N, C-alpha and C positions, 0 to 999 in steps of 0.2 A: 504091460506097461502102458501101451496107450490108452487101454481102458483105464487103467488108474487114473492117468493124467486126466482124462475126460472126465470123471467121476468128481476129480478134486476142483476142477475147473466149475462144474457145475454147483459143486458145496459152496466154492468161493462166491459165486454169482447170488446164489440162495441168501447167504450169510450176508453178502453187500445191500441185497434187495430189502433185507428183513428193518431196517430202520426207516427206511423212505415209506415203507407201506405204513409201518406204526407211525409217523409222523402226519401223514395225510390223512388218517383215522382219526387223528388228535384234532385236527384242524377242522374236519367236517365236523365234528363233535363241537368243538369251540363256537364254530359258526353256527350249528343250530340252536346251541345254548343262546348266543347273543340275539339271534333270531326272536326266540321265545320270549327273552326280555324286552325286546324291542316291541314285539305284539302285545305284551302284558302293559307297557308304558303308553302304548299306543290306545290300548282300551281304557286305561286310566285317564289319558288326556282326553279322551271323547267323551267320557261320563264325568268329568270335571267341567267340559265345556256345556253338556247339556245340564248340570246341576247349575253352573252358573247362568245360562239363559232362563231356568226356571227361575231361579233366585230374583233375577233382573225383572222378570215379568212380574213376580209377586210383590218386588218392591216398587214398581209402577202402579200395580193397583193400591197398595198401601198410601203412596203419595196422591195419588187422585182420591183416596178416600179421605185423607188428612186435609186436601185442600176443599174439599166439600163441605167437611166439618167447619173448617175456619169460614167459609163462605156463610153457612148457615149461622155460626156465632156472632159474625160481624151484622149480619140480616137481624138477628135477635136484640143485638146491641142497637143498634139503631132503633130499632121500634120499641125497645124500651125508654131510649131517650126521648124518643116522638112522645111516649106515653106519660112520661114524666113532664114533660115541657106542657103537655095539654093539661095536665094535673095541676101543676104549678100556676098556670094561667086561668085554670077554673077557680081554685083557690083565690088567687087574686082578686078575678071578677066576683066571686061570693062574698069576699072582706068588703069590697068596694060598694057593694048593692047594699051590704049589712049597714056598713057606714052611713051611706045616703040616706037611709031609713031613719036613723038614729036622730035625737033631739038633745040639745044642750041642757043639763040639768042643772049643774053649777061649775064655777071656776072657782080656782084655788091661784093665788099669786103670792110668790116667793120673791120678796126683793129685797134691797140692802137698808131701805128706810125702815125695814120691819125687823131691822137685826139678821138679815141672811146674808146672801150674797156679797162679797167685799170686793172692793175695785180690782179688776184682772183676775180675779180667782173664779175657779170651779169646783173648789172644793164645797161641800153640802154640809152646813153648820148644822149643830143639833137642834136649833129652833126651827129649822126647815124639816128635820126629819121628824120632829115632833108634830107638826101642820101634815106631814104625810102619812103620818101613822093614824091620825084623825081622818083624813081621808080613805086609807085603806079601810078603816074599821067601818064606815058607812058603807062601802062598798060592799064588804062582806055581810053585813047585815041585812042587805037587800040587793043580793045577786040579781042582776038582769041583763048579764053580757055587755056590762060597760065596756065603753072603750076611750082609749085616753089620748088627747091630744097634747103634745109637752113642746111648748115653745120656748126657745131661748133667745133672749133680748140682750143688749149692753147700752151703755150710753154712747156718745158721739166722739169721744177721746179714742185715738189711733185710726190705722186704717181700715176701709172696708173689709178687706179680706182676713186681717186680725180678728176684727168683731165678728163676722162670721164664724170663724171658727170656735171663738171663745163662746159664742151662744150656743153652739151646738155641744162642745164640752159639757156645758153647763146643763142642758137638756138631756144629754146621756146620761150624766150622773144621778138625775131624779129618776130616770127609766130603769136604770141599774139598782138602786135602792128599792123601788117597787116590786122589780123581780125577784132580787134576792133576800129581802126582809118580809115580801106580803106574797109571794108566787104570784103577782099579777102576770100572765101570759105575755109573751114577747109579742106574740101577733094581736094583743089587743093595745099594743102603745105604738104610738106614732111621734117620732122628734122631727123636728125642724128647726132651724134657726133665722133668726129674720134680722141678726146682728142690732144694727142702730136704725133700721130703718122706722119701726113703729114707734117711736117714744110716746110714753103718756105724759111728759112734764118736759119743760124747757130745759136743753142741755148747758144752758147757760148758767145754770146755778148749781150748787153744791148737792142742794136736796133734790132738784130734779133728776140730775144725773144719777144720784141715790134710786130714784124710783124706778128710773130708767132699764138699770142692772138688773134683771128680773127673770124669772121663769115662770111661764103662766101654765096651768093644768086644767086643760078643759075636759069634763066628763060628759060623756054621751052615752044616752041607752035608749 
């Protein structure tokens, strides 16, 4: 009887111990799984950090290359501007030398007393266009690199500023006509306004004022 009770006690103890052992084993396995996942995540984090470091290095290299390229482009742009300025200066100097070496061959005057520019107007009349057509025909018949000096003049009526502006408008309309109708190169024409500064007749008379309202075209070759 005593042996039977002892055996029962052992069996009960064994049965009682079974769940505890099973629980400990499950916990150990779970912990091991978590540790494995943590290790994997740690490796991923390390790999990501390394990739980020490498990427940062590449970005820095790209940035340095871009800055170097921009600096080179800026230098090239500055050099191009300087070259263009020198070319413009050389062209102006060449034109000045060319002009200085020319001589006046003839002069055309477009004035109101000849049926041309009216009082306070800068519109080019048909009679003036006809005279300009004759002038262009002469130049084309004997082209020698002609240069045109176009002067705008007014009478003494009105302010100095107004007359200078009107004189320039008259000179410009002649230049535009020669360019558009006869393809005279723009760099071969120079315009200037004298306003009322250079009268050819007294401004006290109607006829005198009509003569002063004029455009003078000087042809040099």
